[in-house]
C-alpha angles and dihedrals in degrees: 000000000000112000095230091054092050092051093050099040102042113109137183105261120209100172124057137186119253097250134102124250113244105252094230091056092048091050092050092052091051092046090054090049090056090062090072119122116258135196109274086349090277093137087209098179141103129201124209119193114201123195140152121014093351089057088059091050090048090051091057090057095042092052089065091065091072095088091053097048095043097083090054092050091048090057092056114025146048122253090259093055092043091055091050092047095049093050092072089055089056099052108358086244090287091288111170093217137033125202120205122196120207138181128193112278111255107153116157133184109253114224110231090216094057118112120230093272091048093049091049091048090054092049097036098110096043092044092053093045094050093048091048091050090050090054090050091050093051089051089051094050093050094043090050092050091050088056093051095259130129128221140182121209104219126186098161093085088066085086085072094044097127092051093044092049092049091050093051098036093243101137115155093035130098117230111228100180146318124238123199109210133191145106107314121245095190140044108216119199120252113267114230118263119240116251131220094033096117119078121193114204117187127337129054119327099189 
């Protein structure tokens, strides 16, 4: 599949078919994700793939993040969209597998008196790790789409991070996001792209 097509046609999927993903396809998607660029080439990330009974136990924990994410949704969306968005928190869309992306925990207290350079210095490791993990996730979403799979990049479950980490034995790591993955059972329309977000400074613009 041509890359431009994959970028434009990929959608967040919130409903999945009731069939398992062939293990070789799932492994290939994850391998492609791992080829993402990373800050200082540290590759400071970990991937956890959850299936079977543990997926059901994870779902029970994730479902409790609904009440925390709801206020954010109410600020942005209509009741119809909120209902659709919350459904994936209730059952992960029926996805047979869930991928969790982690980075090493490196939170620091930011000193209010620090100047911009000082604040960035204090957050340097975490900033680089989060950006690197985001690049890995984008690779994963596109690789999954190319293989006929759907995904949904979820950050709301981070509200239940302590409980999720305890369930999976991932203490000492920071959860970046969870991604349900499976064969899509819907074809959502493309949301419009925002305009006036690109600024050309100097040089030719045409």
